[in-house]
Steps between C-alpha positions, in 0.01 A plus 500: 500500500784736578665429166169557322444829679853618406439407135175698498683805630751478218231481238348836589502729186671837541272807489477660154746780437357843515517681165659843546332779299674836445313825453564664160513847659693478826690175415433353847344157574124481534336297771229245422170662402640851500546554130311552174577421139469826313601589140712188463695530826456428871465790744435580865155647535658819640735527196221519238517877494584769245870584514423866424213583736526204744122437477356150452454385146274256311559300181275717283708814570844349543812544295815301573854612416779272615385398852309818571126557475340828397156637442467561128415863576806538728732343242366733232630797705853351540814546297589161354871578527555626856167351634414833668190713458505710188551868576239770435539850362380821657150440366486160665524305175717191500805538276660198332616356168359188338624302200201422272632147424621385842268712717789555743405805711786678671606823662623780276834503683602153383575632149797691638602331829709225341243220534613224255297430188489175307697539175233298315154600627607829665306427821642646820647260761262461797649520851393142577639346177866473400573545137800319349798724407688400186877538494477808274281680754159439342218385730258224402170413673430141590224456239731618220781285639275194466533495117829699471737391224840484665744342247547413134376142533173608668435750219536259208142356508357853503736591212356212297148611586568849365647354182182295454295814559684663208457192285127513566498849350690370194813685619748215550847592623721249325831587667569364848580817687678459836284605795695613809364602843717766653525714812417871486868596497572253221214641294622857550860399413390331179296804409792738553735281294260485209432870520874585507572283199224650293595858603868440412470311171161580343272797437228357273164435659511136384732440795258637758495303826181398673460413865181454699415740784184469711340749730365331812216738571246574764225510237275733703755753614765488228786402737750293305850358495687413183664161462694357198366145461612371162723552198547364146874481424648532152871517589746235631541525875595299806194492729483395861192276508323333795558121483392380847175577686586692818371418847325715760740563789486694825297817507303378190795589277597303189828309538700252296442673167750357245580672172741407225623682189325414173642625172233591243630487147359672198358256246186705415377852574393382849764354732301444823196601703563617855225497764520610864493199733273455801167609346180289497401299197241744361735795530794309352279373217388852404865616492591199284214569258620863470866409442420215260299747293814712472681188380227414249509849357878498456508151352226595249649821364331762721820695563418870456213551743472802732498408871132580560398270206719209596449516876130559442448178293720306750279620784196382297648148493565509877141619558360232265690227683373620840153523358519138380620388843251691714198423282564130467377258761837337516860612477685405178388275219431131536699418187836607643733238640656740753453455870341846537224405259326256730144615534422661830241749612619852558501639851321824574844664559620396151192651339556825685871505422423453129243777513748729680775456238245551217404829663864599534537462123175681431560795734875546447555877477817493285500613139677185374353220704167650590387714204680256268298210638168682482558603138612147403210339684255727324645398161487128585140528619404676175706314239608182674854398597607360162397808297647733762839323478496508120435873505778556756750310283429702190426843652718481808205645691168397643197513271 
């Protein structure tokens, strides 16, 4: 009996382990029965309050940012950069700026106080989000980083997609033009070398150099920063190109970037296409479409065009490619064998990014890139792309 009693004691099952639950707001453990599932997270009852006004909040009026809850009305009065209440003028009216694409409301002061902006979408860096800093000083938001093209190998599938886009318009580029991703300093260095050679040795306008500059604009308030993003080379050069995808190191800075020299040799009128590295797929693709149109023009005898005519029709091609991407239900064509052509639904961010870069092209204030595009687009809309190109070749001007 004693042995039986001892055996029974050993067979007693241990009590079930208590599952520890952590509050999404205060990050402390929650006791049993003292929590509520709310907006996809677990909270103390006392923590389900608006972070701005500290009043209780319900699901119908709640907005969540990170691990903070807000009344929708309270959040609407906050700067999305510093997360403080928007200031009012002497008349009591709230003053702020708001991008029409991203709907990012922010204090007027952030335009001049050094707050970082994403070099792709131009959104300001919020105080509770760390943007990634590229080695050449550009800042990149996490959404743009998600599809950023970081080295030559990553860009090849997109390069093939753009070539197929041209073929679909009966504008095949038969030569295999080297595509090189470069840092900002490398792009500027190549631009200066080409400019110096043409200034020293040539004077005829047939030797004119073209490089791609974009204005990253606050579309509502005309704040903008210029950035050289691409170039179509026609001279032999040694280019430092990005060959290894970098990593994100301490302080959200890019580290481990490896470049190597690449000599471009002149076999045709186009020696290479250079594109700034670290930009998302849609932005990189629009640059590629623009630069490949330069290449197509040169390889097909369009050599005497004025800058506003050539840049204008190149911007039309970039705009058409973005239009094809943002209007389609899927990214890229199903016929391509490249990895980037696998069908996948676009995210809401990708749609907005495409719309933003289309607007940048449409609203560009410069005479060459902006007015040139609008004149070329009007001609294409009226006469079609093929007839417009035929007229440009014979008249060296837009119809």
